[in-house]
NUVEXFI-734163 format. One record per residue (C-alpha): residue in three letters; x, y, z. Coordinates in pm, whole numbers, always signed. Example, Ala and Ser with C-alpha at 12.3 -4.5 7.8 and 13.67 -1.06 7.14 Angstrom:
! residues 2
> resn  x  y  z
> ALA  +1230  -450  +780
> SER  +1367  -106  +714
! end
This chain:
! residues 601
> resn  x  y  z
> MET  -870  -1240  -677
> ARG  -795  -1583  -836
> CYS  -737  -1872  -600
> ILE  -365  -1988  -639
> ILE  -365  -2359  -717
> ALA  -10  -2461  -678
> ILE  -38  -2843  -696
> TRP  +289  -2931  -867
> ALA  +260  -3237  -1085
> LEU  +603  -3304  -1172
> VAL  +951  -3162  -1151
> PHE  +1316  -3244  -1208
> PHE  +1580  -2998  -1221
> THR  +1948  -3020  -1301
> ARG  +2240  -2848  -1451
> VAL  +2294  -2909  -1836
> GLN  +2588  -3136  -1788
> ASP  +2369  -3364  -1561
> ALA  +2047  -3393  -1804
> VAL  +1974  -3739  -1921
> ALA  +1775  -3757  -2247
> GLN  +1525  -3488  -2134
> VAL  +1588  -3231  -2410
> SER  +1496  -3228  -2763
> ALA  +1584  -2909  -2980
> ASP  +1330  -3013  -3254
> CYS  +958  -3027  -3236
> ASP  +933  -3365  -3423
> ASN  +1122  -3543  -3136
> ALA  +950  -3343  -2870
> VAL  +1001  -3506  -2520
> PRO  +659  -3661  -2408
> ILE  +552  -3553  -2060
> CYS  +279  -3743  -1839
> ASN  +215  -3736  -1461
> ASN  +517  -3912  -1347
> THR  +758  -3791  -1608
> PRO  +1075  -3597  -1456
> VAL  +1149  -3305  -1656
> ASN  +1480  -3129  -1665
> GLY  +1628  -2892  -1911
> GLY  +1910  -2740  -2072
> THR  +1951  -2620  -2423
> ASN  +2243  -2572  -2677
> GLY  +2130  -2456  -3013
> PHE  +1784  -2512  -3181
> GLY  +1857  -2793  -3440
> LEU  +1626  -2760  -3719
> ASP  +1414  -2437  -3759
> ASP  +1073  -2551  -3675
> PHE  +910  -2229  -3816
> ASN  +1083  -2251  -4145
> GLY  +1221  -1902  -4145
> THR  +901  -1723  -4025
> PRO  +1011  -1407  -3825
> THR  +750  -1420  -3560
> SER  +518  -1673  -3403
> GLY  +257  -1531  -3159
> CYS  +483  -1304  -2919
> LEU  +792  -1477  -3031
> GLU  +1044  -1274  -3260
> GLU  +1334  -1350  -3451
> ALA  +1676  -1381  -3251
> LEU  +2011  -1278  -3371
> ALA  +2066  -1618  -3507
> GLY  +1807  -1534  -3798
> ALA  +1542  -1756  -3647
> ILE  +1280  -1759  -3383
> GLU  +1464  -2028  -3189
> SER  +1794  -1961  -3036
> ASN  +1864  -2231  -2777
> SER  +1521  -2438  -2767
> ALA  +1366  -2741  -2608
> TRP  +1051  -2893  -2728
> TYR  +783  -3099  -2508
> ARG  +455  -3247  -2572
> PHE  +160  -3370  -2363
> ARG  -200  -3478  -2372
> THR  -463  -3369  -2111
> GLY  -658  -3648  -1955
> ALA  -920  -3433  -1788
> SER  -1093  -3108  -1784
> GLY  -1022  -2799  -1579
> GLN  -759  -2536  -1497
> LEU  -408  -2587  -1609
> GLY  -85  -2401  -1550
> ILE  +280  -2454  -1603
> ASN  +553  -2334  -1398
> ILE  +915  -2293  -1556
> GLY  +1186  -2254  -1313
> ILE  +1473  -2070  -1429
> ASP  +1801  -1900  -1322
> THR  +1714  -1534  -1214
> ASP  +2009  -1409  -1413
> GLU  +1889  -1563  -1738
> ASP  +1645  -1474  -2010
> TRP  +1418  -1749  -2105
> ASP  +1088  -1742  -2328
> PHE  +820  -1988  -2398
> ALA  +509  -2060  -2614
> LEU  +241  -2338  -2601
> TYR  +67  -2473  -2913
> GLN  -253  -2680  -2914
> THR  -189  -2910  -3185
> SER  -91  -3274  -3267
> ASP  +127  -3192  -3586
> CYS  +460  -3019  -3564
> THR  +400  -2919  -3940
> ASP  +117  -2706  -3836
> LEU  +172  -2542  -3518
> GLY  -46  -2238  -3583
> ASN  -53  -1960  -3321
> PRO  +55  -2026  -2965
> VAL  -231  -2022  -2723
> ARG  -19  -1885  -2454
> CYS  +320  -1703  -2532
> ASN  +569  -1490  -2332
> PHE  +851  -1285  -2468
> PHE  +940  -1066  -2186
> ASP  +1302  -1033  -2077
> ASN  +1405  -1128  -1716
> GLN  +1508  -762  -1601
> ASP  +1290  -829  -1279
> GLN  +1512  -1156  -1203
> ASN  +1223  -1377  -1157
> GLY  +1274  -1743  -1071
> PHE  +950  -1860  -1253
> ILE  +792  -1812  -1587
> GLY  +485  -1974  -1702
> ILE  +102  -1998  -1744
> GLY  -135  -1953  -1427
> GLU  +60  -1792  -1103
> ASP  +394  -1779  -979
> PRO  +428  -2023  -709
> SER  +660  -1803  -535
> GLY  +331  -1573  -466
> ASP  +471  -1275  -694
> THR  +145  -1132  -835
> ASP  +329  -874  -1049
> ASN  +532  -1127  -1237
> VAL  +479  -1000  -1600
> GLN  +627  -1339  -1728
> TYR  +312  -1530  -1661
> GLU  +0  -1564  -1892
> ASP  -348  -1665  -1774
> TRP  -454  -2001  -1669
> LEU  -544  -2250  -1952
> GLN  -890  -2425  -1956
> VAL  -837  -2765  -2109
> GLU  -1066  -3074  -2210
> PRO  -946  -3436  -2210
> GLY  -768  -3561  -2514
> GLU  -610  -3211  -2613
> ASP  -252  -3238  -2757
> TYR  -6  -2949  -2685
> TYR  +346  -2878  -2782
> LEU  +564  -2664  -2546
> LEU  +856  -2471  -2674
> ILE  +1128  -2333  -2418
> ASN  +1367  -2101  -2566
> ASN  +1676  -1972  -2400
> PHE  +1723  -1608  -2557
> SER  +2061  -1581  -2382
> ASN  +2369  -1788  -2405
> ASN  +2400  -1851  -2025
> ASN  +2235  -2190  -1960
> SER  +2173  -2311  -1600
> GLY  +1890  -2527  -1705
> PHE  +1528  -2515  -1614
> SER  +1263  -2718  -1460
> ILE  +904  -2780  -1560
> GLN  +623  -2799  -1302
> PHE  +247  -2838  -1386
> SER  -13  -2675  -1168
> GLY  -395  -2611  -1142
> GLN  -716  -2736  -1031
> ILE  -691  -3034  -1249
> PHE  -440  -3189  -1043
> VAL  -675  -3152  -734
> THR  -965  -3327  -931
> ASN  -750  -3582  -1120
> PRO  -442  -3633  -942
> TYR  -336  -3945  -1128
> ASP  -460  -3891  -1489
> ALA  -458  -3516  -1531
> LEU  -210  -3575  -1797
> ASP  -232  -3895  -2029
> CYS  +54  -4129  -2019
> SER  -54  -4329  -2323
> ILE  +180  -4115  -2526
> ILE  +471  -4295  -2373
> ASP  +484  -4646  -2521
> ASN  +719  -4841  -2303
> LEU  +683  -5175  -2083
> LEU  +818  -5029  -1780
> GLY  +620  -4686  -1838
> PRO  +741  -4342  -1827
> PRO  +1037  -4209  -1613
> ILE  +959  -4207  -1244
> SER  +1024  -3925  -1002
> ALA  +1038  -4032  -641
> CYS  +1150  -3904  -294
> GLU  +1439  -4049  -93
> ASN  +1339  -4336  +136
> ASP  +1047  -4411  -111
> THR  +1048  -4759  -269
> VAL  +966  -4777  -623
> VAL  +844  -5113  -782
> LEU  +924  -5161  -1148
> ASN  +655  -5410  -1305
> ALA  +766  -5584  -1624
> THR  +514  -5870  -1597
> THR  +452  -6036  -1930
> VAL  +236  -6328  -2021
> ASN  +421  -6650  -2101
> ALA  +763  -6493  -1996
> THR  +1010  -6753  -1928
> ASN  +1276  -6536  -1750
> TYR  +1349  -6188  -1636
> GLU  +1696  -5999  -1605
> TRP  +1726  -5669  -1451
> PHE  +2009  -5423  -1520
> MET  +2103  -5081  -1367
> ASP  +2315  -4801  -1522
> SER  +2428  -4550  -1257
> GLY  +2657  -4370  -1498
> SER  +2925  -4647  -1600
> GLY  +2698  -4854  -1818
> PHE  +2428  -5142  -1759
> GLN  +2522  -5380  -1475
> LEU  +2327  -5717  -1407
> ILE  +2156  -5701  -1082
> SER  +2248  -6023  -945
> GLY  +1975  -6247  -794
> GLU  +1678  -6033  -944
> THR  +1497  -6272  -1185
> GLY  +1129  -6180  -1101
> PRO  +887  -5982  -1288
> THR  +907  -5687  -1036
> LEU  +1195  -5507  -901
> GLN  +1224  -5263  -605
> VAL  +1450  -4976  -633
> THR  +1567  -4714  -395
> GLN  +1865  -4569  -598
> SER  +1846  -4309  -880
> ALA  +1954  -4481  -1208
> LEU  +1836  -4602  -1544
> TYR  +1699  -4954  -1516
> ARG  +1663  -5212  -1780
> VAL  +1457  -5534  -1792
> ARG  +1530  -5825  -2060
> VAL  +1205  -6047  -2077
> SER  +1270  -6383  -2240
> LEU  +971  -6528  -2429
> PRO  +918  -6915  -2533
> SER  +992  -6832  -2883
> GLY  +1338  -6734  -2812
> SER  +1292  -6364  -2849
> SER  +1304  -6113  -2586
> ILE  +1141  -5772  -2476
> ILE  +1397  -5504  -2361
> SER  +1256  -5200  -2168
> GLU  +1425  -4920  -2002
> VAL  +1307  -4657  -1740
> GLN  +1469  -4355  -1568
> VAL  +1398  -4348  -1193
> ALA  +1508  -4032  -999
> PHE  +1517  -4001  -635
> SER  +1503  -3630  -490
> ALA  +1634  -3532  -146
> LEU  +1352  -3515  +111
> PRO  +1377  -3172  +280
> MET  +1342  -3120  +636
> ALA  +1161  -2810  +804
> PHE  +1332  -2702  +1119
> PRO  +1157  -2523  +1421
> VAL  +1061  -2162  +1343
> SER  +1061  -1896  +1631
> HIS  +741  -1720  +1674
> ASP  +740  -1345  +1578
> ALA  +535  -1029  +1642
> ILE  +505  -688  +1452
> CYS  +318  -373  +1507
> SER  +9  -300  +1288
> ASP  +160  +6  +1147
> SER  +468  -178  +1011
> GLY  +307  -274  +670
> ALA  +382  -600  +518
> TYR  +564  -873  +686
> THR  +841  -1048  +475
> LEU  +785  -1411  +522
> SER  +1117  -1503  +345
> GLN  +1310  -1367  +651
> LYS  +1211  -1706  +811
> ASN  +1364  -1915  +531
> GLY  +1703  -1928  +711
> GLU  +1539  -2073  +1019
> VAL  +1332  -2320  +819
> LEU  +1612  -2464  +600
> GLY  +1894  -2471  +864
> SER  +2191  -2589  +693
> GLN  +2012  -2710  +383
> ASP  +2099  -2551  +44
> PRO  +1841  -2280  -37
> GLN  +1921  -2346  -417
> GLU  +1778  -2692  -383
> PHE  +1477  -2614  -167
> ARG  +1195  -2384  -190
> VAL  +1007  -2252  +130
> GLY  +641  -2162  +126
> TYR  +395  -2029  +390
> TYR  +23  -2090  +416
> ALA  -267  -2006  +628
> SER  -386  -2359  +690
> TYR  -225  -2691  +732
> SER  -448  -2831  +453
> ASP  -311  -2559  +212
> ALA  +53  -2627  +305
> VAL  +0  -3020  +262
> ASN  -161  -2963  -103
> GLY  +58  -2668  -176
> LEU  -259  -2447  -235
> ASN  -286  -2080  -190
> VAL  +80  -1983  -92
> LEU  +86  -1667  +102
> PRO  +265  -1361  -98
> GLU  +617  -1287  +44
> GLN  +498  -949  +132
> TYR  +211  -1063  +364
> ILE  -13  -823  +534
> PRO  -178  -1006  +837
> GLY  -470  -911  +1040
> ILE  -459  -786  +1398
> GLY  -410  -1076  +1652
> ALA  -233  -1408  +1653
> GLN  -223  -1624  +1339
> THR  -55  -1966  +1276
> ILE  +167  -1966  +974
> TYR  +229  -2303  +822
> VAL  +552  -2382  +652
> ARG  +604  -2612  +353
> VAL  +967  -2692  +244
> SER  +964  -2869  -98
> SER  +1258  -2994  -323
> LEU  +1300  -2789  -639
> GLU  +1394  -3126  -828
> ASN  +1059  -3275  -727
> PRO  +802  -3062  -523
> ARG  +628  -3383  -423
> CYS  +926  -3425  -185
> PHE  +811  -3195  +95
> ASP  +791  -3146  +462
> VAL  +504  -2955  +640
> SER  +596  -3038  +1009
> GLN  +663  -2678  +1115
> GLN  +465  -2354  +1193
> PHE  +506  -2040  +1384
> GLN  +280  -1787  +1555
> LEU  +289  -1441  +1388
> THR  +119  -1188  +1629
> VAL  +15  -844  +1507
> LEU  +8  -605  +1782
> GLN  -231  -308  +1770
> THR  -24  +11  +1740
> PRO  -194  +262  +1976
> VAL  -398  +516  +1805
> LEU  -414  +865  +1975
> ASP  -706  +1074  +1849
> PHE  -744  +1400  +2043
> PRO  -711  +1760  +1976
> SER  -339  +1880  +1899
> GLU  -418  +2237  +2011
> VAL  -616  +2349  +2319
> GLU  -678  +2673  +2483
> ILE  -762  +2769  +2834
> CYS  -891  +3077  +2985
> GLU  -634  +3296  +3173
> ASP  -814  +3238  +3507
> ASN  -897  +2861  +3453
> SER  -787  +2627  +3719
> GLY  -700  +2353  +3457
> ILE  -817  +2164  +3159
> VAL  -803  +1791  +3070
> ILE  -576  +1696  +2786
> GLY  -492  +1349  +2610
> ASP  -688  +1049  +2572
> PRO  -1008  +1030  +2772
> PHE  -1074  +669  +2669
> PRO  -761  +475  +2759
> ASN  -695  +118  +2651
> THR  -612  -93  +2956
> ALA  -344  -287  +2754
> PHE  -141  +19  +2674
> HIS  +132  +194  +2877
> TYR  +90  +585  +2878
> LEU  +363  +814  +2967
> TRP  +368  +1187  +2925
> ASP  +695  +1391  +2881
> SER  +631  +1545  +3215
> GLY  +631  +1212  +3379
> GLU  +271  +1119  +3445
> THR  +157  +774  +3337
> THR  -217  +816  +3278
> SER  -375  +863  +2933
> SER  -497  +1217  +3028
> ILE  -383  +1481  +3254
> ILE  -504  +1826  +3381
> VAL  -273  +2138  +3287
> SER  -316  +2477  +3380
> GLN  -2  +2625  +3226
> GLU  +54  +2691  +2847
> GLY  +312  +2484  +2672
> VAL  +373  +2168  +2474
> TYR  +280  +1827  +2608
> THR  +359  +1497  +2452
> LEU  +201  +1162  +2535
> THR  +344  +834  +2431
> ALA  +121  +523  +2430
> THR  +300  +163  +2413
> ASN  +151  -178  +2346
> SER  +403  -441  +2448
> GLN  +382  -819  +2396
> ASN  +622  -1096  +2336
> GLY  +908  -864  +2346
> GLU  +778  -622  +2091
> ASN  +699  -263  +2175
> CYS  +451  -83  +1942
> THR  +432  +297  +2029
> SER  +279  +605  +1899
> SER  +310  +964  +2016
> SER  +88  +1266  +1993
> THR  +180  +1644  +2113
> VAL  -68  +1880  +2238
> THR  +4  +2256  +2230
> VAL  -171  +2449  +2527
> ARG  -223  +2807  +2472
> VAL  -383  +3061  +2739
> SER  -673  +3237  +2603
> ARG  -720  +3603  +2743
> PRO  -1034  +3821  +2764
> PRO  -1055  +4067  +2462
> GLU  -976  +4429  +2481
> ILE  -1098  +4687  +2246
> THR  -799  +4905  +2171
> ASP  -972  +5096  +1889
> VAL  -1292  +5146  +1681
> ILE  -1266  +5289  +1356
> ILE  -1575  +5464  +1211
> GLU  -1582  +5526  +845
> ASP  -1836  +5808  +820
> LEU  -1969  +6036  +562
> GLN  -2019  +5752  +342
> ASN  -2323  +5619  +179
> GLU  -2264  +5324  +387
> ASN  -2111  +5363  +719
> SER  -1885  +5097  +859
> VAL  -1742  +5007  +1208
> THR  -1411  +4817  +1273
> VAL  -1325  +4708  +1593
> ILE  -972  +4668  +1677
> THR  -833  +4443  +1939
> GLN  -462  +4340  +1984
> VAL  -519  +4036  +2207
> GLU  -509  +3718  +2012
> GLY  -790  +3467  +2060
> ASP  -1104  +3293  +1933
> PHE  -1324  +3597  +1925
> GLU  -1674  +3690  +1792
> TYR  -1832  +4030  +1742
> ARG  -2169  +4172  +1780
> LEU  -2331  +4527  +1719
> ASP  -2601  +4614  +1958
> ASP  -2833  +4325  +2019
> GLY  -2763  +4163  +1680
> ALA  -2629  +3809  +1610
> TYR  -2247  +3742  +1688
> GLN  -2044  +3726  +1367
> PRO  -1678  +3597  +1319
> THR  -1564  +3923  +1147
> ASN  -1485  +4247  +1313
> VAL  -1612  +4466  +1038
> PHE  -1974  +4601  +1070
> THR  -2134  +4765  +749
> ASP  -2447  +4979  +691
> VAL  -2423  +5125  +1046
> LEU  -2699  +5391  +1092
> PRO  -2580  +5725  +1281
> GLY  -2624  +5756  +1650
> MET  -2527  +5540  +1945
> HIS  -2428  +5186  +1917
> ALA  -2278  +4915  +2151
> VAL  -1992  +4697  +2011
> THR  -1937  +4368  +2193
> VAL  -1623  +4119  +2158
> ASN  -1665  +3786  +2305
> ASN  -1423  +3500  +2368
> ARG  -1569  +3204  +2211
> LEU  -1413  +2978  +2487
> GLY  -1595  +3173  +2755
> CYS  -1293  +3354  +2869
> GLY  -1469  +3690  +2892
> SER  -1617  +3953  +2685
> VAL  -1586  +4343  +2648
> THR  -1845  +4615  +2519
> GLU  -1797  +4969  +2420
> ASN  -2036  +5238  +2339
> ILE  -1980  +5425  +2033
> VAL  -2122  +5717  +1837
> VAL  -2149  +5710  +1459
> VAL  -2162  +6060  +1326
> GLY  -2027  +6238  +1023
> PHE  -1851  +6578  +968
> PRO  -1639  +6731  +690
> LYS  -1270  +6716  +711
> PHE  -1244  +7074  +618
> PHE  -1455  +7370  +517
> THR  -1403  +7702  +334
> PRO  -1618  +7993  +475
> ASN  -1565  +8228  +182
> GLY  -1927  +8282  +85
> ASP  -1947  +8076  -228
> ASN  -2216  +7870  -74
> ILE  -1967  +7573  -103
> ASN  -1848  +7415  +229
> ASP  -1917  +7758  +398
> ASP  -1987  +7602  +725
> TRP  -1876  +7334  +949
> HIS  -2138  +7074  +1123
> ILE  -2181  +6731  +1250
> ILE  -2418  +6494  +1056
> GLY  -2630  +6273  +1291
> MET  -2583  +6479  +1614
> LEU  -2965  +6516  +1642
> ASN  -2987  +6144  +1682
> LEU  -2829  +6188  +2021
> ARG  -2984  +6307  +2345
> ASP  -2866  +6671  +2457
> PRO  -2562  +6665  +2216
> VAL  -2297  +6941  +2260
> VAL  -2004  +6998  +2018
> SER  -1731  +7216  +2156
> ILE  -1479  +7338  +1913
> PHE  -1117  +7434  +2011
> ASP  -819  +7575  +1842
> ARG  -476  +7420  +1880
> PHE  -423  +7598  +2204
> GLY  -724  +7441  +2370
> LYS  -913  +7759  +2354
> LEU  -1308  +7717  +2327
> LEU  -1422  +7895  +1993
> LYS  -1773  +7763  +1955
> SER  -2035  +7530  +2118
> LEU  -2316  +7365  +1898
> ASP  -2622  +7199  +2041
> SER  -2957  +7103  +1904
> ASN  -3046  +7457  +1842
> SER  -2716  +7580  +1687
> THR  -2572  +7300  +1455
> HIS  -2344  +7486  +1227
> TRP  -2012  +7708  +1290
> ASP  -1940  +7969  +1030
> GLY  -1565  +8004  +1128
> ARG  -1595  +8315  +1350
> PHE  -1500  +8384  +1707
> ASN  -1678  +8670  +1884
> GLY  -1783  +8793  +1531
> ARG  -1433  +8790  +1373
> GLU  -1297  +8528  +1120
> VAL  -1063  +8287  +1260
> PRO  -748  +8214  +1031
> SER  -693  +7891  +840
> SER  -562  +7626  +1053
> ASP  -653  +7282  +1223
> TYR  -928  +7271  +1488
> TRP  -1056  +7012  +1718
> PHE  -1392  +6933  +1884
> LYS  -1534  +6723  +2150
> LEU  -1899  +6569  +2137
> THR  -2083  +6498  +2457
> TYR  -2435  +6357  +2507
> MET  -2667  +6189  +2766
> ASP  -2643  +5812  +2776
> ASP  -2938  +5579  +2834
> ASN  -2853  +5600  +3214
> GLY  -2872  +5978  +3212
> GLN  -2489  +6011  +3234
> LEU  -2305  +6284  +3042
> THR  -2084  +6088  +2815
> THR  -1798  +6199  +2569
> ALA  -1808  +6012  +2251
> LYS  -1495  +5804  +2190
> TYR  -1314  +5681  +1877
> ILE  -1415  +5999  +1690
> ASN  -1130  +6146  +1466
> ASN  -1205  +6485  +1612
> HIS  -979  +6690  +1383
> PHE  -1101  +6902  +1089
> SER  -924  +7218  +889
> LEU  -1041  +7563  +809
> ARG  -924  +7695  +477
> ARG  -967  +8036  +336
! end
């Protein structure tokens, strides 16, 4: 970011009706400017067409009047040093002004402008120009880049009112050149006058006019404050001390009987006063702080249309008008001293930097802990909240506790509010924790997809929780589906990840046809269980719908031909039960087998 240099070399702002010989509509009669020259402005027409009918000049375009100029004012200046130069043109926010700067010493050969701006003022900016907006507005599109100058360069400045509304303007020079060369940044030799260029001063200043001339025989001083020149009685010396705004004239009598007459305009601007400003505090999550909210305190009863308020990070910057803080200022956490500068819009060298205030940014508490917590059904309690409290904060739970963390054993929603309070400012933040009870898993069903190329087992549990699943002694997995399961006995385990219990069920993976057709065609002529021989002492008992035992199969007799006592049983649905010896030698009935099949004849 470029450093904002806001040393104002000069200014004089007035309404059009108050302007005194400070406006020229033509380049040939451009008003000369040097370090001490007050510059005011107001335009009314453009006189001669300085562009000779050309429709464009740089960014400037032809206006409705048929020329580039519509209501124009021309100024000229010569640089006296090298460095960074800027120009601030103060305007009414409801008016549309444009400008162009030409580096030339000849109005008949302006060339293209070195800086130019033709934007309308739809953003209602109070300044247009070169460099950076002195109000701290970094988004002002009506500002062009800084100008790098060398000594002896001549420039012509055109200021054009594109609208007919005309509240006047001011010209203020800025830039590093006025830090390195405060008295000769602009060359005053372009103004040929015994009393020198017009003088801008502050009230309570004493300005000494010096008309000292070799061999002068007499001096007469006159003052015109609006009703014509009047002789100042008793003032006959070569110098005159003045404290009043007016046009001054001196008549210097020479031995030859001739005389030299010289005039100079002296303008005194009101000296502003900065009133005490109250300290302020904001929260760190408030975003930017609007500095202009302090303007009313700073100005008191002074007219905000006559004075400008700026805010600075150091006293030195405030004195020199350097690095004005943006209106939307984002301060760091902690206390900072903001220095206030009140300056006259007529003459920024009339200022007061006697006041400052403390701006304190309080850290808004940051609550960083899980928003969802689960506890076991038989747990005596769990800690929720912030385990690392800030001793400067006040904590309050919606349940009434005033610690940063609490122990809870009941499910529910708990809200913690943390507050940082200083200087009457309360910075708060809240966070909510949802506590749920996590129960042990329960296996409600195991779905075994058998007689497939790849047997699969799906474990069903209706209890909600953070569970993981395991087949036999394998690794736990997050899914409840196992594939490529071999026939035989297996153990499926469901475990609560939070340590709230686990459950294991023994299952048997076997296959059997869902129907068979004992009609002698050698296709599905008998019914059997695939994989039963993988079990120890397996027994399959087959029943009809009335529970009558029809057939028992074992390791030696593994198929049923659909007969009972040598007679064919009818087409119908039949059921079976599979028992086996488990690893503990206990007779066990296989669970989770869909023990239903059909006989078709």
